[in-house]
C-alpha positions in Angstrom: 2.3 -14.9 8.6 3.8 -14.5 11.8 2.7 -15.4 15.3 1.1 -12.5 17.5 2.6 -10.8 19.6 5.0 -9.7 17.2 7.8 -6.7 16.6 10.1 -6.0 13.7 12.0 -3.1 12.1 9.6 -2.2 9.5 12.2 -0.9 7.1 14.7 -4.0 7.5 11.3 -6.6 6.6 12.2 -8.8 3.6 9.0 -8.4 1.3 7.4 -11.0 -1.4 6.8 -10.1 -4.8 3.2 -9.2 -5.0 3.0 -8.6 -9.0 0.7 -6.4 -10.3 -1.8 -7.3 -12.8 -0.4 -5.9 -16.2 -3.7 -3.8 -16.9 -3.0 -1.9 -13.5 0.2 -0.6 -14.9 0.0 3.0 -16.8 3.5 4.3 -16.6 6.9 2.5 -16.0 7.5 -0.7 -14.4 6.5 -0.6 -11.1 7.2 -3.4 -9.0 4.9 -4.2 -5.7 5.9 -6.5 -2.6 4.5 -7.0 0.7 4.1 -9.4 3.4 0.8 -10.0 5.7 1.8 -10.2 9.4 -1.9 -11.3 10.4 -5.0 -11.9 9.1 -8.4 -13.2 10.6 -12.2 -12.9 9.3 -12.3 -8.8 10.3 -8.7 -7.6 9.2 -5.4 -8.2 7.6 -2.6 -6.4 8.5 0.9 -6.0 7.1 3.6 -4.0 5.1 3.2 -3.1 1.3 5.8 -1.5 -1.0 5.7 -0.1 -4.3 8.5 1.1 -6.5 8.6 4.2 -8.7 6.0 4.1 -11.3 2.2 4.5 -11.6 -0.4 2.2 -11.3 -4.4 1.9 -10.7 -6.1 0.4 -8.0 -9.7 -0.2 -6.3 -9.0 0.4 -2.8 -10.4 -1.7 0.4 -11.3 -0.1 3.6 -7.4 0.9 4.8 -5.8 2.6 7.3 -2.0 3.0 6.4 1.0 4.8 7.9 4.0 5.6 5.0 7.3 4.4 6.5 9.1 5.7 3.5 8.9 7.3 0.2 6.7 9.6 -1.5 3.8 9.3 -3.8 0.4 11.1 -5.3 -2.8 9.2 -4.8 -5.5 10.6 -7.5 -9.2 9.5 -6.7 -11.5 8.9 -9.6 -13.8 12.0 -8.3 -10.6 14.5 -8.5 -9.3 14.2 -4.9 -5.6 13.9 -4.6 -3.3 13.0 -1.4 0.4 13.8 -1.2 2.0 11.3 0.9 5.3 10.7 2.4 7.1 9.6 5.6 5.2 9.5 8.8 1.9 10.5 7.2 -1.1 8.3 8.0 -4.0 7.8 5.6 -7.6 6.2 5.1 -8.9 5.1 1.9 -12.1 4.1 1.5 -13.5 0.8 0.1 -14.3 0.9 -3.7 -12.5 4.1 -4.5 -11.0 4.0 -7.4 -7.4 5.3 -7.5 -3.9 5.8 -9.4 -0.8 5.7 -7.6 2.0 8.3 -8.8 5.1 6.5 -6.9 7.8 9.4 -7.2 10.2 7.4 -4.6 9.7 3.8 -3.5 6.9 3.8 -0.9 6.9 1.7 2.0 3.6 1.6 4.2 2.1 -0.3 7.1 -1.1 -1.2 6.3 -4.7 -2.5 8.2 -7.2 -3.5 5.9 -10.7 -4.4 7.2 -12.6 -7.1 5.4 -16.1 -7.9 5.1 
């Protein structure tokens, strides 16, 4: 984690591997990387990247902003989000999703804990 206050060029941040569980991979060979910039008892903030491919997830209560790339997020209830650069999104805790990443997606996120 970094010390606060903090500023960086998001597109240039070096991210660490955050391997997917093989059971999450639906199609292709997607890789996930990220970095936690700040975390405390209430929130976690960072940068996340997913290369092209399809994977599943169970979401946390998250606010995110897309920096680059494109993806389709399909929800188990049938809802679909198309996201790309400069989009902001909200994901409800517990939502079961399928991420279809068309172009390497990089986003800044904040997850509420608890």
